[in-house]
Phi, psi and omega in degrees: 000128175286164189217147170257125177257110179274110198241122174278126182274353187084187185295336180147328179288141183300324183279000175254011171272138182289158178299319180297317179298317180298319180297323178296316181294326177291326185280320190279129179286338182239132177236127184236143178180177173297142188309315182300320183284325176299319181296335180291334188238354187304314183292333183283337182231066189292342184270005184268160169269120181254132176232141183214161172225157178284178177302146178074014174242034186296318180296320177298321180297319179294315179297325176299318180296317180291324178297320178291320180295326179292347175279358178095018180236146177287145184232137172258119172263111188261147176224159170282161178063231179251133184298337182262004178242099185056026181253207187261358186300314183296315182293321176301317179296321179295310180295327185297342179298338179268001182229066184294347180272000180245128178281158179229133174225132180263125181249110186288161177217180179279117180274167183300329180299311181283323178295315178291323178300321180295325178293319183282330184140261181209060183284344186252032182287345178235184185307137180215161177237139176253124183227132174265136178270003177286124178258021177295320181244348182234126180300144183299324181297328176287320177299317180299317178300319181292320178298312182296318180296316181292322179294315181296326181279000178065032171289147159293139179249135171246118186256120173264156176049055189289337184198158174203179180300322181276344184235045188298334185254010185292320179294320176302314180298319179295316180297321180295324175294315182294328179295343175290341184240342187239152175296140178302337180271006176310132183286130180229166177212150174230144177230127178254142175053053183304124176071014182232172176302138180085015178300128176221159176215162180209140174251131186207172180276164178298321178297319177291322180299322181305326183257015183262134177275130178229178179220188184289346179265013181249137172247134187249137178238126180242118186289167173268191185292345180255353182296141183220165172258124181233110178051044178081012178240147176268120187228130171251109183298139176276332180109009183300325183294340182269355183279000000 
């Protein structure tokens, strides 16, 4: 039985791809993905057949992967970060119900939450929530409920897709909601281009974050009531010192 390997590439740097993911890419003759992610690996695997679709053609991309697998060859469906965190794993499984003759295997990778946290220090040492501000697939009123619930529960928040040209004020709106529950001096962090050329980070207060311009290549971390800045690092204590 041929198989589709839904593979997380990690944040983008070659050395942040897992060994298992690399072995899958070496094994599979066909690699399929969003154009931007294909470009990250094309030069490294020149002997492969690469197929891609643009943004918002995810379902077509999945059907393309199954069509290739039905030819009797293994296929790698690549995503950035982790395939199961805002990636293609779920959709492949949904589409896969119509292709019982094709196997599916999910290959995990380093997601932006863990990759960005490592750049900042240790902001995710305690309970945290990951929320995307993209309302392309999720209504804004539902996103707002999740932000408020996580803020009230004192979760550390990791924000994906914080802003875009069409959503320039979404991070500001999220920060204003969170400020209803958190101190304006709450420690926050942003990381741009995690694991890629031009990686930068900044630690700032929640009040400062509200007025900060970010983009789709930025991951935002908003601390809980115990998060602190220690020697230039964002740290959320787990509580080990109190045991």
